[in-house]
C-alpha positions in Angstrom: 90.9 -64.8 15.2 88.7 -67.2 17.0 88.0 -64.7 19.7 86.9 -62.1 17.1 84.6 -64.6 15.4 83.2 -65.5 18.8 82.6 -61.8 19.7 81.0 -61.3 16.3 78.7 -64.3 16.9 77.7 -63.0 20.3 77.0 -59.6 18.9 74.8 -61.1 16.2 72.9 -63.2 18.8 72.5 -60.2 21.0 71.1 -58.1 18.1 68.8 -61.0 17.1 67.5 -61.1 20.7 66.9 -57.3 20.6 65.0 -57.6 17.3 62.8 -60.4 18.6 62.0 -58.5 21.8 61.0 -55.5 19.8 58.7 -57.7 17.6 57.1 -59.3 20.7 56.5 -55.8 22.2 54.9 -54.7 19.0 52.7 -57.8 18.9 51.6 -57.3 22.5 50.7 -53.6 21.9 48.8 -54.4 18.6 47.1 -57.3 20.4 45.4 -54.8 22.6 44.1 -53.1 19.4 43.0 -56.6 18.3 41.1 -57.1 21.5 39.3 -53.8 21.0 38.2 -54.6 17.5 37.8 -58.4 17.6 34.1 -58.3 18.4 33.4 -55.9 15.5 35.4 -58.0 13.1 33.6 -61.1 14.2 30.2 -59.4 13.6 31.4 -58.3 10.2 32.4 -61.8 9.3 29.1 -63.1 10.5 27.2 -60.6 8.3 29.4 -61.5 5.2 28.6 -64.4 2.9 28.9 -67.4 3.3 28.4 -66.9 7.1 25.0 -65.2 6.5 23.4 -68.5 5.5 24.6 -70.6 8.5 24.4 -70.6 12.2 27.6 -70.8 14.3 27.6 -73.1 17.4 30.0 -73.7 20.2 30.8 -77.2 21.4 33.2 -76.2 24.2 33.1 -73.5 26.8 36.4 -72.3 25.5 35.3 -72.0 21.8 34.1 -68.4 22.1 37.3 -67.3 23.9 39.5 -69.2 21.5 37.9 -67.5 18.5 38.1 -64.1 20.2 41.8 -64.6 20.8 42.4 -65.9 17.3 40.8 -62.9 15.6 42.7 -60.5 18.0 45.9 -62.2 17.1 45.2 -62.1 13.4 44.6 -58.4 13.6 47.8 -58.0 15.6 49.8 -60.0 13.1 48.5 -58.0 10.2 49.2 -54.7 11.8 52.7 -55.8 12.9 53.7 -57.4 9.6 55.5 -54.3 8.2 57.4 -53.8 11.5 58.4 -57.5 11.6 59.7 -57.3 8.0 61.6 -54.1 8.9 63.2 -55.8 11.9 64.2 -58.7 9.7 65.7 -56.3 7.1 67.5 -54.4 9.8 69.1 -57.6 11.1 70.4 -58.8 7.7 71.2 -55.4 6.2 74.9 -55.5 7.5 75.5 -58.4 5.1 74.1 -56.5 2.1 75.6 -53.8 0.0 74.2 -50.2 0.1 72.3 -50.8 -3.1 70.9 -54.1 -1.8 69.8 -52.5 1.4 67.9 -49.8 -0.4 66.3 -52.3 -2.8 65.2 -54.8 -0.2 63.8 -52.1 2.0 61.5 -51.0 -0.8 60.1 -54.5 -1.0 58.5 -54.3 2.5 55.3 -52.3 1.4 54.8 -54.5 -1.6 55.1 -57.6 0.5 52.4 -56.3 2.9 50.2 -55.3 -0.1 50.5 -58.8 -1.7 49.7 -60.4 1.6 46.5 -58.4 1.9 45.5 -59.1 -1.7 46.0 -62.8 -1.0 43.8 -62.5 2.1 41.1 -60.8 0.1 41.3 -63.3 -2.8 41.1 -66.2 -0.3 38.2 -64.8 1.8 36.0 -63.3 -0.9 36.5 -65.8 -3.8 38.0 -69.1 -2.8 36.5 -69.6 0.7 32.8 -68.9 -0.4 33.3 -71.3 -3.3 34.6 -74.0 -0.9 31.7 -73.4 1.5 29.1 -73.5 -1.3 30.5 -76.8 -2.4 30.5 -78.4 1.1 27.0 -77.0 1.9 25.7 -78.5 -1.3 27.1 -81.9 -0.4 25.5 -81.7 3.0 22.1 -80.8 1.6 22.3 -83.5 -1.0 22.9 -86.1 1.7 20.0 -84.7 3.7 22.1 -83.9 6.7 21.5 -81.1 9.2 23.9 -78.3 8.9 25.4 -77.6 12.3 28.7 -75.6 12.2 31.0 -75.2 15.1 32.5 -71.7 15.2 36.0 -73.2 15.9 35.8 -75.6 13.0 34.4 -72.9 10.7 37.4 -70.6 11.4 39.9 -73.4 11.2 38.5 -74.3 7.8 38.7 -70.7 6.7 42.3 -70.1 7.8 43.4 -73.3 6.2 42.3 -71.9 2.9 43.3 -68.2 3.3 46.7 -68.6 4.8 48.3 -70.7 2.0 46.8 -68.3 -0.6 48.2 -65.3 1.3 51.6 -66.9 1.3 51.3 -67.8 -2.4 50.7 -64.2 -3.3 54.1 -63.3 -1.9 55.7 -65.3 -4.7 56.5 -62.4 -7.0 58.1 -60.3 -4.2 60.2 -63.3 -3.0 61.3 -64.0 -6.6 62.3 -60.3 -7.1 64.2 -60.3 -3.9 66.1 -63.5 -4.6 66.9 -62.3 -8.1 68.2 -59.1 -6.7 70.5 -61.1 -4.5 71.6 -63.2 -7.6 70.2 -66.4 -6.0 67.6 -66.8 -8.8 67.4 -65.8 -12.4 64.7 -66.0 -15.2 66.5 -68.9 -16.9 66.2 -71.1 -13.8 62.6 -70.2 -13.3 61.9 -71.1 -17.0 63.7 -74.4 -16.5 61.7 -75.5 -13.4 58.4 -74.1 -14.7 56.8 -77.6 -15.2 57.8 -78.6 -11.7 56.5 -75.3 -10.3 53.2 -75.8 -12.1 52.9 -79.3 -10.7 53.4 -77.9 -7.1 50.8 -75.2 -7.8 48.3 -77.7 -9.1 48.7 -79.8 -6.0 48.3 -76.7 -3.8 45.2 -75.7 -5.7 43.7 -79.2 -5.3 44.4 -79.2 -1.6 42.7 -75.8 -0.8 39.8 -76.0 -3.2 36.7 -78.3 -3.6 37.4 -81.5 -5.5 35.9 -80.5 -8.9 37.6 -79.2 -12.1 36.1 -75.7 -12.1 37.1 -75.0 -8.5 40.6 -76.3 -9.2 40.9 -74.0 -12.3 39.6 -71.0 -10.4 42.4 -71.4 -7.8 45.1 -72.8 -10.1 44.9 -70.1 -12.8 45.7 -67.2 -10.5 48.6 -69.2 -9.0 49.9 -69.8 -12.6 49.5 -66.1 -13.3 51.5 -65.3 -10.1 54.3 -67.6 -11.3 54.4 -66.0 -14.8 54.4 -62.5 -13.2 57.3 -63.7 -11.0 59.3 -64.7 -14.1 58.5 -61.4 -15.7 59.6 -59.4 -12.7 62.7 -61.6 -12.3 63.6 -60.8 -15.9 63.2 -57.1 -15.3 65.5 -57.2 -12.2 68.0 -59.4 -13.9 68.2 -57.1 -17.0 68.7 -54.0 -14.8 71.5 -55.8 -12.9 73.1 -56.9 -16.2 73.0 -53.4 -17.7 74.4 -51.9 -14.6 77.3 -54.5 -14.5 78.1 -53.8 -18.2 78.0 -50.0 -17.9 81.3 -48.2 -18.6 81.3 -46.6 -15.1 81.3 -50.1 -13.5 84.0 -51.4 -15.8 86.3 -48.4 -15.0 85.6 -48.8 -11.3 84.0 -45.3 -11.1 81.3 -45.1 -8.4 
């Protein structure tokens, strides 16, 4: 029995290694695409507000290369995301039922879509708002605006990345509800704590004023409420299916 369990563990580790190798190969290949388009993306960002009103500077010989690599890797990760999610699904699917396998596979396109929506919301709405606030403070203090390109992109990614992950909340909740790890009642019960966490998140990635907090917090609240609604839909479908006569009689 122990030998069989050991063989099973070895097989799982071997499959995990295979999946990771495939993901790394995909990242390397798409990284070449990223290198090809990194300069064009950088020029696009420079011609898009709020970058149009400022001048980027480099404070280290490696700043230019670092940003070039960062943009190429961001492109690579975005292109590879569906493949990464598929490999994760393929690794865990043996532990799922046929129905769960089909259902979770369908979540992959929506996960990517929500991620892109989060990126767009962060870059075109929240990030310009944050930059406008910080530039205003700088001007009021009579300081000279000198922005390092490395610091600029670090500030931008620190805002966009948390929002992109937050926009995955409805899909994650649907997935966990499908696996019976979450339910609408539990989400209702912890709503006040979830709202507190979302308020803290909004305050960390937005300028320290009430309007900015609300502009970030309200979409996060909406995402949570949408998550509860979607969880209720998934839970009701599962309940109806469990209570159907075919399931009770054991008929497939």
